[in-house]
N, C-alpha and C positions, 0 to 999 in steps of 0.2 A: 491677636499676637502673631508674630512670624515664627515659624518652626524651623527655618532654614539653618540657623546656628546650631540648634539641637541635632539636626540631621548630619552635620559635618562629620562627626566620627563614623557614622554609618557609611557615608560616601567613601571615606578612605578605606574602611573595612572591605567594601565591595570592590574598590580598585585593587586592593591586595588580593582578593579572591580571583579577580580577572587576570592578574599577573600570574597567579598559580596556574590558572587554566591555560594561559599563554605558554607557560613552560611545559606543561603536561602535553598539550596538543601540538607544540612546536610551531605555533603561528607567529607571525611578525606584525602584529597590530599596534605595537608600541615602539616609539623611539624616544630616547631620553630628552632630546632637544624639543621635540613636539609636545611631549607630556608636560615638561616644565613650562613651556610657553602657554599651554592651555591653563595650567594651574595659576600661572602668574596673572593671566587675564582675569581669572576668577577672583583672585585676591584683590586686584585693582578694582573690580566691579563692586566688591563688598565694601571696601574702605571709602571709595568715592561716593558710593550710594548713601553714606551717612550724611552727605551734604546735599546732593542734587535731588534726593527723594523727599526732602522735607516740604518743599513747595507743592508738588503734586498732591501729597497727602493732605496738606492744609486746604487746597482747593476742593478736594473730594469731600472733606469734612464740612466745608462751607456749603457746598451744593446739597449735601445730605441734610444739613440743619435748616436751610432756607427754601429749598426747592422740592424736596422729596414729596412724592404724590401719595405715599402710603406710610403708615406707621406699623411696621411688621413686628409680630410678637417674638419673644425668645423661645423659638420652637425648633424641633429637629427638622421639620419640613423646610423651614427658612434656610437652614444651613445647607440642606441638600439642593434646594433651588439656587442658592447663591453659588454653590460649587459648580453646578451645571451651567448657570448663566455666565459665570466668570470664564469658563472655557469657551463659551460662544463668543464673548467679547475678545478673548485671547486669539481665537481663530482669525477674526477680522484685523486685529492688531498685527498678528503675524503675517497675514496675507498681504496687507498694505505695506508691511515692512519689507516685502520682496518686490512690490510693484510700484513703489515711488522712490525716486532718487534719494531724497533727504532721509527717509525712514530706513532705506537700505544702508545708507552710510553708517547708521547706528548699529544695525543688526548684523552687518557683514562679518564682524569679528567672530561671531559664533560659528560661521561657516568657513573660516579661513584655514582651519586645520586640514591637512591632506591625509590624516589618519582618522579612524573612527573607533573610539574606545571610550571608556567611562570618564576619562579626563576631559574629553571633548565636551561633555555636558557642562563642565564648569567654566568653559571658555565663554564668559558672558560679557555683554557690552558695559562700558563705563560711560557711554555718551548718549544713552537713550533719553531724549529730551521731551518727546511728545507721546510716548506710549500710554501715559496716564489718561489721555483724552478718551481713549476707547473704553475705559472702565467707568466713566461718569454716568452712563445709563444705570449702573447698579445703584449709584447714589440717588438718582431720580426715583427709582423704584423703592427706595427706603431701606436699602441694605446697609446696616451699620458699618462704619469704617473698620472696626475691629474684626467683624465677620469677613469683610472684603480682604483685609490683609491676611487673615488666617487661611481662607480658602485659596488665596493667591499663592501663599507659601506652600500649601499642600499640592497645588497644581505644579509648581516648580519642582518640588521634591519628586513627584511622580515621574516627571520627564527625565530624571537622572538615569534610571535603569534602562531606558530604551536606547541609550547610546552604546550599544555593544554589538559585536559581530559574532558572538559566541552562541546567541540564541536564534534558532531558526523560526520559520513561520509557526504561528500558534493556533491554527485551525479557525474555528468560528469566532474567536476573539478578534481576528483580523477585521471583522465586519463592524465591530463596536468600538474597540479601544485603539489608541495609538500603541503600536508594538515596535520592538526593535526592527522588524522587517520593513514596515511601512515608514518608519522614521529614517532608516538607512536611505530610502528613496529620497527623502527630503534633503539630505546632506550631499547627494550626488550631483555632479556637474554634467552627467550624460544628458544629451538633448532631450531624451524621452522623460527624464526625471526632473528637469528644471521646473521650479515653481510648482511643486506638488506636495500634498500631505502636510497641511499647516496645523492640524489640531494639536492641542497640548495633551489632553487626556482621552478625548473622544474623537475617533476618526469619522464618525457619522456626519460631521459638518462638511468634510471634504467630499463625501459621497453625495450629500444633498446639494452642494454648491459647485459641483463639477471640477474639483481640483484633486481628485483621488487618482493615484497611479500605483498599481501593484508592483512589487519587486519581481523582476523577471529573471529566471535562471539563465537565460541566454544573454543577459545584459548586466554583468556584475557592476555595481556602483563604483564610480570613480570619484573619490571624495575631494573636496576643496572648492575653490572658486575659479572662474574663468580667468580673471585677472589675478594671477597668483601673487601672493604677498612677497615672497622671497626675502623674508626677514623674520627674526625671532624677537623683535622689539614689540612688546605688547601695547605700548602707547601708539606706535605707528599702525598697528593692526586696528586700533580704535579710530584713527583719524585719516587714514590714507584715502578713503573715498571722499570725505569732506574736502581734503586737499585737492583732489581731482575736480570736484564740483566747483570749488572756489576758483581754480585756474580757468575752467570753462566759462564761469561767470565773468571773470575779468577780461577774457579774450573775446567774448561775444560782442558783436557790433551793435545789435539791436537791444534796446532796453527791455523789451518784452522778453527776449531770450535770456537775458540776465536773471529774470525772475523765474521763467518757466523751467530753467535747467534744474532747479531745486525740486520742483513738484511734478515734473513729467515722469512717465514710466521709466523704470530702472534701465539704465544704459543709454537713454536719449541724450543727444548732444546737439547744440545748434549746428545747422548745416555749414555755416562759415567756419566754425571752430573745428568741425570734423574734417573739413577740407584742408585747413592750414596746419592742424595738429592731430593727424590721424593716430589712433592707438592700434597696436598690433593685435590681430585676431588670434584667439587661442586655437591651437591645433591639438586636439585631444589624442590624435594618433601618435603624437610625439611627446606626450605628457611625461614629465620626469619630476619626481618629488624633490623639493628643496631640501638638501641634506649636506651642508658643509661638513667636512671631516672633523671629528672631535675625538681626541685621544681618551683612553680609558681613565687616566688620572684627571683629565678635565671634566669628564662626565661625573666622576665621584665628587669633584669639587663643586660642580653646579648643583648636584643633589643636596649636598650639605648646606650650601648657601641658600638654596630655595627653602630648605627646612627652617633655617634661621629666620628668613623673611616671613614665613608663615607664622612662626612663634610671635614675632613682633607685631604682625597684623592682628593676630588673635588678642594680643595685649590691648590693642586699640578697641577692638570690637566688644570685648568682654568687660572692659573697665572704663568705658567712655564717660560715665557719670562721675568718675573719680578724678578725671584729668582736668587741668586748668585750661584757660582759653587758648593758649598757643600750643599746648602739647599735642592735641589731636591733629592739628595742621602739620606739626613737625613730623609726627609719625607717618602721616599720610604721604608727605613729600618724600620721606625716606623710603617708603615702600615703592613709590613710583621710581625713584632713583635706582633702587636695588634691582627692580625688574628690568629697567633699561640697560643697566650695567651688565646684568647676567645675559640678557639678550645679545649684547655686543660681543660677549665672550663666545657664545654659541655661534654667532655669525663670523667668528674668526677675525674680529677687528683688532688691530694692534692697540688701539686706545683702551681696550677692555682691561688690560693689566693695571693701568693707572686708575681707571674708574673703580675697579675692584679693590685695589689697595686703599684708595681713599674711603671707600665704603666700609671696609673692615676696620680702619682706624676710627671712623665715626662710631661704629658699634662698640668698639673697645672703650672709647672715651665715655660713651653714654652709659655703658654697664658699670663703669667704675664710679662715675660722678653722680649718677641718678640714685634716688632712694628706692631701689628695687628690692623685692624679697630676695633673701640670700640664695635660695635655690635657683631663681631665675638669673640673677647676676652671675652665679657660677656657671650656669648653662651657657649664657651668652659669651662670657669671657673665654671659657674653655673651647667652645665651638669656634669662636673667632680666631684664637691662637692657632688651632688646628688648621683652620681655613687659610691663614696667612702662610703657614708652612707649605700647605698643598699648592697655594697660588704660586709661590716661589718655585716649587718643583715643576709645576706646569710651565712656567715661564722659562726655566733654565733647561729642563730635560726635553720638553716638548714645546718649543717656541711656536707661537701662532703666526701663520702667514698674514701679512698685511693685505687687506682687501678694501682699504678706505676708498 
C-alpha cells in the first residue's frame, strides 16, 4: 500500500514548524507565490497520478506474475532488501532523469523552484511517463507489487524532510544518508553542483558511482534551473521542456536529429537548430528571482483559494471509489483549471480576474447542486463567498497590471 496520503497531515505540520522557524530566525526562505506554486504542482501530481500510474502498475504486476525469477517469502529481510534495492533503482531513475532530454522534461518541474523549503519537496511531476521502467528489475527478482509500492512510498516520504535550509550538516550521517545538506547541492544550479547527489535515501550510491558533491561553505547553493521558468503556472512547469523539445524536433532538418533530440544528453540540440534558433545562456552572476509584485490582499486571496483547491483535491483522493465515471474527471479538470487560474493571478495577468470569477461561480454552483455532506457544502459555500468578496476588493482597490 502507499503511505503518502497518510503522511500528508505530517507534511503540513512540518511546513508549519518550518514557518515558525522562519519567523523566529528571521530567514526569507518562503514566498507566498513560490510556495503556492509548489503545492499546486504537488496537488496536480497526486490527482493526475490516479490515471497515468495505472498502466505502469499493471505492467509491473504482469512482469512479477510471469517473469519473476524467485518466489520470495513474506519476511522482514525481504522488506529491508526491497527498501534498499528500490533506492538503488531510484538512483538510476533519478540520474537518467537529469542526463536525458525526455526524462529531464518530466523531472524538471521538481527543480523549477528558486526557493528551497519543505513545500519544494511537494513540487512533483505530473508527466513522468517512463520512470516505472527502472523498477521492473524488482519485479524480475520477485518483489511483490504491494511491497514495491509500500517501500516506494516510504522512500518518497523520507525525501520530504531533506528539503530544508534550517538543518546544517549532520556529521557521519552525511556519508550514508541523503541529508538536507547534500540534497541542497542537488537542487542548486551552481556549476560545481549541477547533476550531483541523486540518491533518495542513501547517499552511498553517489559516492560509489562518482556523482557525489559536498556542500561547500564558500559556494552557497543558488536554487532553480538554468532556463528559468518565469511563470507560476504549474501546468506550464510540467510541459515547458517538452514544448522546447517538440520545437527543436520540428525545426531539425535531419530525420535522425528529430529522433535524437529526445534521447540525447540534457541540453543537446541539433546543430542546425542551435544556429537558427539560439537560446540565451544563463548568467548566474546576474541571477534574479522571478517575483512579480503581489499585494497583501492578493496574497491572502491566493492562500484561501489554494486551501479550497486542496479540499476539493482531497475529496477526489479520499472518495475515488464512491464517485461515478465522469465525476473524477470533472474534479481533476477543475483542479487543473484552478491551479492555472491562480498561477495567472500570481503572474499579474489581467485575464486572472475573469478566470477566478468563473472558477468561484463553478465551486458555488457545485456546492449548492451536489449531494455533499452538510459541513463540506457549508465550508465550500462560505469559503467561496468570502473569496468572491476578496477578489472584488483585489480588483478594485489593487488592480493588477496587465502583462499579457
